[in-house]
C-alpha positions as CSV (number, residue, x, y, z in Angstrom):
1,X,0.0,0.0,0.0
2,X,2.7,2.4,0.9
3,X,4.8,1.7,-2.2
4,X,1.7,2.7,-4.1
5,X,1.4,5.8,-2.0
6,X,4.9,6.9,-2.9
7,X,4.1,6.9,-6.6
8,X,0.8,8.6,-6.0
9,X,2.5,11.1,-3.7
10,X,5.1,12.0,-6.3
11,X,2.3,12.7,-8.8
12,X,0.4,14.6,-6.1
13,X,3.5,16.8,-5.4
14,X,3.6,17.8,-9.1
15,X,-0.2,18.4,-9.2
16,X,-0.3,20.4,-6.0
17,X,2.8,22.4,-6.7
18,X,0.8,24.8,-8.9
19,X,-2.1,25.3,-6.5
20,X,-0.5,25.2,-3.1
21,X,-1.1,28.1,-0.9
22,X,-1.3,28.9,2.8
23,X,-4.9,28.2,3.6
24,X,-6.7,24.8,3.5
25,X,-7.9,24.2,-0.1
26,X,-11.0,22.0,-0.3
27,X,-10.3,21.6,-4.1
28,X,-7.4,19.2,-3.3
29,X,-9.6,16.5,-1.8
30,X,-11.2,15.4,-5.1
31,X,-7.7,14.8,-6.5
32,X,-6.6,12.8,-3.4
33,X,-9.8,10.9,-3.3
34,X,-9.6,9.9,-7.0
35,X,-6.0,8.9,-6.6
36,X,-6.6,6.6,-3.6
37,X,-10.2,5.5,-4.0
38,X,-11.1,6.1,-7.7
39,X,-14.9,6.4,-8.2
40,X,-15.9,4.3,-5.2
41,X,-18.9,5.8,-3.3
42,X,-18.1,7.4,0.1
43,X,-20.6,8.4,2.7
44,X,-20.2,10.9,5.6
45,X,-19.3,9.3,8.9
46,X,-20.6,11.2,12.0
47,X,-19.5,8.2,14.0
48,X,-15.8,8.9,13.2
49,X,-14.7,11.9,15.3
50,X,-11.5,13.9,15.8
51,X,-9.9,15.7,18.7
52,X,-7.3,18.1,17.2
53,X,-6.0,21.6,17.6
54,X,-7.4,24.3,15.4
55,X,-3.9,25.6,14.9
56,X,-0.9,23.4,15.7
57,X,2.3,24.8,17.3
58,X,4.5,22.9,14.9
59,X,3.8,21.3,11.5
60,X,6.3,18.6,12.4
61,X,4.4,17.4,15.5
62,X,0.6,17.8,15.1
63,X,-1.4,15.9,17.8
64,X,-4.5,14.1,16.6
65,X,-7.0,11.8,18.2
66,X,-9.5,9.6,16.3
67,X,-12.4,7.7,17.7
68,X,-15.0,5.4,16.2
69,X,-18.3,5.1,18.0
70,X,-18.8,1.3,18.1
71,X,-22.5,1.7,18.9
72,X,-23.1,2.5,15.3
73,X,-23.8,-0.5,13.0
74,X,-21.6,0.8,10.2
75,X,-18.7,1.5,12.6
76,X,-18.8,-2.0,13.9
77,X,-17.9,-3.3,10.4
78,X,-15.0,-1.0,9.8
79,X,-11.8,-3.0,9.3
80,X,-9.4,-0.4,7.9
81,X,-8.9,3.3,8.7
82,X,-6.9,5.4,6.3
83,X,-5.5,8.8,7.5
84,X,-4.8,11.3,4.8
85,X,-3.6,15.0,4.7
86,X,-4.9,16.7,1.6
87,X,-2.0,19.2,1.3
88,X,0.9,17.0,2.1
89,X,3.2,16.0,-0.8
90,X,2.5,12.4,0.1
91,X,-1.1,12.5,1.4
92,X,-1.4,9.0,3.0
93,X,-0.1,9.3,6.5
94,X,-1.0,5.9,7.9
95,X,-3.4,3.0,7.5
96,X,-4.7,1.1,10.5
97,X,-6.0,-2.4,10.2
98,X,-8.4,-3.1,13.0
99,X,-9.7,-6.1,15.0
100,X,-12.4,-6.6,17.5
101,X,-9.7,-6.8,20.3
102,X,-9.6,-3.0,20.1
103,X,-13.1,-2.6,21.5
104,X,-14.3,1.0,21.1
105,X,-11.6,2.3,18.8
106,X,-9.8,5.3,20.1
107,X,-6.3,6.2,18.9
108,X,-4.0,9.2,19.4
109,X,-0.9,9.9,17.3
110,X,1.2,12.8,15.9
111,X,1.4,13.7,12.2
112,X,3.3,16.0,9.9
113,X,1.7,18.8,7.9
114,X,3.4,20.8,5.2
115,X,0.7,23.5,5.2
116,X,-2.8,24.3,6.4
117,X,-5.0,21.4,5.3
118,X,-8.0,19.2,5.8
119,X,-7.3,15.9,7.5
120,X,-9.4,12.9,6.3
121,X,-10.2,9.7,8.1
122,X,-11.6,7.1,5.6
123,X,-13.1,4.0,7.2
124,X,-13.5,0.9,5.0
125,X,-15.8,-2.0,6.0
126,X,-15.2,-5.7,5.3
127,X,-17.5,-5.5,2.3
128,X,-15.7,-2.5,0.8
129,X,-18.0,0.4,1.9
130,X,-16.2,3.7,2.5
131,X,-17.0,6.4,5.1
132,X,-15.4,9.8,5.5
133,X,-14.8,12.2,8.4
134,X,-12.8,15.4,8.1
135,X,-11.2,18.1,10.2
136,X,-9.3,21.3,9.3
137,X,-6.0,22.1,11.0
138,X,-3.7,25.1,10.5
139,X,0.0,24.1,10.5
140,X,3.1,24.5,8.3
141,X,6.6,23.3,7.5
142,X,6.4,19.7,8.7
143,X,7.5,17.7,5.6
144,X,10.4,19.6,4.2
145,X,13.0,22.0,5.6
146,X,16.6,21.1,6.6
147,X,18.0,18.5,9.0
148,X,21.3,18.3,10.7
149,X,23.2,15.9,13.0
150,X,25.2,12.7,12.3
151,X,22.9,10.8,10.0
152,X,24.9,7.6,10.5
153,X,24.5,7.9,14.3
154,X,20.8,8.7,14.0
155,X,20.3,5.6,11.9
156,X,22.3,3.5,14.3
157,X,20.1,4.4,17.3
158,X,16.8,4.2,15.4
159,X,14.4,1.5,16.6
160,X,14.4,1.8,20.4
161,X,10.8,1.1,21.6
162,X,9.0,2.1,24.7
163,X,5.6,0.5,25.3
164,X,3.4,0.4,28.4
165,X,-0.1,-0.5,29.5
166,X,-2.1,1.7,31.8
167,X,-2.6,0.2,35.2
168,X,-4.6,-1.1,37.0
169,X,-5.7,-3.4,34.3
170,X,-9.3,-4.6,34.2
171,X,-9.3,-7.8,32.2
172,X,-12.1,-8.0,29.8
173,X,-12.4,-4.2,29.8
174,X,-10.9,-1.4,27.7
175,X,-7.3,-0.7,28.6
176,X,-5.0,2.0,27.2
177,X,-1.6,1.2,25.7
178,X,1.2,3.7,24.7
179,X,3.8,2.9,22.0
180,X,6.8,5.1,21.0
181,X,9.6,4.1,18.7
182,X,12.7,6.3,18.2
183,X,13.1,7.0,14.5
184,X,13.7,10.2,12.5
185,X,11.0,9.4,9.9
186,X,12.9,11.1,7.1
187,X,10.5,12.2,4.4
188,X,12.8,12.3,1.4
189,X,11.9,16.0,1.0
190,X,14.3,17.3,3.7
191,X,17.7,18.8,2.8
192,X,21.0,18.4,4.6
193,X,21.9,21.6,6.4
194,X,25.4,21.6,5.1
195,X,25.3,20.1,1.6
196,X,21.7,21.2,0.9
197,X,21.2,17.9,-0.9
198,X,18.0,15.9,-0.2
199,X,18.3,13.4,2.6
200,X,17.0,9.9,1.6
201,X,13.7,8.8,2.9
202,X,14.1,6.7,6.0
203,X,11.0,5.7,8.0
204,X,9.1,3.1,9.9
205,X,6.9,1.3,7.4
206,X,4.9,-1.2,9.5
207,X,4.1,-2.1,13.1
208,X,2.2,-5.2,14.1
209,X,0.7,-5.5,17.6
210,X,-0.4,-8.8,19.2
211,X,-1.7,-9.9,22.5
212,X,-0.9,-13.4,23.5
213,X,0.1,-14.0,19.9
214,X,-3.3,-12.9,18.6
215,X,-3.5,-9.8,16.3
216,X,-4.6,-6.6,17.9
217,X,-3.8,-4.1,15.2
218,X,-1.5,-3.7,12.2
219,X,-0.3,-0.3,11.0
220,X,1.2,0.9,7.8
221,X,3.1,4.2,8.4
222,X,3.9,6.8,5.9
223,X,6.4,9.7,6.1
224,X,3.5,12.0,7.2
225,X,3.9,10.4,10.6
226,X,6.0,12.5,12.9
227,X,9.5,11.8,14.1
228,X,9.6,9.1,16.9
229,X,6.2,7.6,15.9
230,X,3.7,7.7,18.8
231,X,0.4,5.8,19.3
232,X,-1.9,5.6,22.2
233,X,-4.7,3.1,21.6
234,X,-7.3,1.1,23.5
235,X,-7.5,-2.6,23.5
236,X,-9.2,-5.3,25.5
237,X,-6.9,-7.9,27.3
238,X,-9.0,-10.9,28.1
239,X,-6.5,-12.3,30.7
240,X,-3.0,-11.7,31.9
241,X,-0.5,-12.0,29.1
242,X,2.0,-10.2,26.8
243,X,1.4,-7.2,24.5
244,X,4.0,-7.4,21.8
245,X,5.0,-5.3,18.8
246,X,7.2,-5.9,15.7
247,X,8.1,-2.9,13.6
248,X,9.9,-2.6,10.3
249,X,11.6,0.3,8.5
250,X,12.3,0.9,4.8
251,X,15.9,-0.2,5.3
252,X,14.6,-3.7,6.1
253,X,15.5,-3.6,9.8
254,X,13.1,-5.2,12.3
255,X,12.5,-4.0,15.9
256,X,10.5,-5.7,18.6
257,X,9.4,-5.2,22.1
258,X,7.0,-6.8,24.5
259,X,5.2,-5.7,27.8
260,X,3.8,-8.1,30.4
261,X,0.2,-7.3,31.3
262,X,-0.6,-8.3,34.9
263,X,-3.2,-7.5,37.6
């Protein structure tokens, strides 16, 4: 999916270059929608909601929370949630593959935004129906700019994971977990401070979460995810066990971590 998004993103960068400006532009969404979802019907989704700042302090770290009201029949069937930023050079920020072990879906993360934009959450059901929710955020400068530091050292230390589960745990009930992985999430659009050449893209591509070896959630990350990817999500542990994650970056490296969940 993300390989496809890179190609689409490059085309989008060309297309958007002529119309980009400071304020959110609703005319970009039809282009993004067509690129990712073609002519498939898409209904509004009041059961998908956002908590987000109207104006972010930094385009490089924009906090965002998404929830799906599981009391809605359509929401119960949603299996994939796509997060897109209309005005980013590569619009697809992440895709979340959901299971019933998440309970009432609620997730917080941090994204990059190159300029003011509408953020879109598109939910897809098991039978292919699409549902859309949107929010507008003002932010700038998150995808490009310059970077400095010892790139070799940065790459060498990438992949350290912290993950914890909120306590006390009530087994059979919703519990909150927090995941952070150290990684620069280079976009491929940033320039080296000294040479001014483009720094190659280097980012976490996937993370797979399991509980007692059963899938909880899989995530495909894009470069629109902020440095040191962060997720806070709900899940339902049925009994004491192990919450584990395996993550992979575009250099082919694998990182793993596990957390014991006890009374």
